[in-house]
C-alpha angles and dihedrals in degrees: 000000000000123000123271113197094203114035092191092060122065107233122218116231095183095120098049090045091053091048090052090049090053091051090049087058092053093050091060098037095054092041093046099057091061091076101059090038087055089071089057091049089051091054091047089052098055095267099300105161093207089063090064089070099043094091090053090045092051091047095051100035086065086072089066089059100037103035099086096038088049091056091049091048090052091048094050104032105025136226100306099051092043091050092049091052089047097055092043092054090043091057090051093049094051090045091055090050090050091051090053089067091066096054113104099204110079097212092050092044091053091049092051091045091053090048089055091048090050093050091046087053090061088057094048090051093050092047092050090049089056105039102046101052092037095054090042090053094047090065116094091220134023090256091051089048089054088047092057092047089052092051089047088050089057088061087049089054092050090057091046091049094052098043100068093037095051097039093041089052092049094048099044117185100298103045113131100169132078089217089073087079096050094120089060092052091050090051093048094048090048093052092048090051092051091045090054092054093047092048093045092056096037129085112222119199111256136195113278088234095057111126094013123110107270135191109264110229130193121239089235089071092066091053089060086076108083095209090056097042093055091035090062089060090043093058090046089055095041097056090046089052095047095048096035096055092047097044097046094042085057091049091045091054097042092050097039108120097219094046090052092044092054095048112356096170092056101038092113091048091049092048091046093051095047092048087046086063087057089059091041089057087051087054091052092045093050092049089051090045089052092052096049097030093095092055106034121061120243089238094058092044093051094046092055091044094051093049092047093051092050091051096051094043088056090049089050092052099045104033116103114253094253115161117239134177117267140160114281137172126237105211093191093060098025090231138119119250141169114271135179116246134164116272089231089067091053092056091047091049089054088063086076090074092058096040089054098084098036098089097054094040094050092046092049094047095044098051097040110122097005094121111173091012094061097094097047090041089056089062092053089047090055092050089062092056084083084086086083088070101031100052097046088049091051087048089058089067091052091045092059086077100034128347092207091047090055089067089077084082090058090048090055091050091051090048092056091049089052091051091047091053094049101040120355099053094064110108111245135189113294118249116254102258124171118242093248089060094051100040128053120231 
């Protein structure tokens, strides 16, 4: 828990909570624009579908490199310093992506773009390392901690909702240059700059042990807790599920013959808007999760979410590709309109509602009872977020045969999360480990 200078006076944490919510928004917004830009990268790479997922892969694979150092930075320097580093690196990453739009040679431009996505991924990892444990610790009880993470997740969903809609509208169906999305890069860099100033002049609550000599613990100690050991794999699967369903629903719509035939010039905008509804449903689900999070256990919430996601993925795979009316966005007139999209896509979009509460619930279940291992475990947890890049990229191989068939991978990920909620998240007896294994010399 965070420090309270006067235990007899209840301290308000409204400002730090609002700052964490704003950072949650930036995590999703910067991550979310990689998907629609992926279609441009695919066109710049002679139509190779695997190239469409490389930006997402670069963004998420950075977690594998930064996750553990991020946890150590948080442990040694605290929330404020870690957050300042995060927004600084985020600004640099977006700036590199922006520069890639001015490079004439396609191969070089793609390389610079992927570098920017990779650097931005460092920032997203650092931000995640800060916002999740801080919001979780600001809750008076574990359920209230989960409740704050769910509300923060709703801000995350808002950023994810806006990113594909805005970028898809800017790109249209014929865009073949990264520079088409320049207004988005200006907006992102501006928000990072403002966030830096707010953080620099704000005082975030820190752990009462920050700056004091602490017992150095080995990561292996956290894995002695069953709920964490299996939770690490659960978060790896969850991020792959969340990103994979969204990314490949976008690709399914943009490449769908009848969608392109009805409005070829706006196919990217239609796909972006429909997938934006996926993230909007995540926003709604997280708000609902925040409301009921103090009353419903994380285990029950995650069980229902896993089963619901499995059901709608199956419906998306097996439903006939019948066109139905749905909300679209006309980028030429900057207005919403009714468009025709396959019913399969609607079922896949509905998965967003069930995926919405998974992050907070898994985090809450996996760190419960870790005690002194919580900070270092958070770094490991962040490493596994790289699943958001790895699984969609693996799905690109499966999608070369059938895009709808590739969603069996997402079904398998949802099935593991369901099993984790029912069985594997229950805390068990710790393994008998000797002190020299748990504590560094």
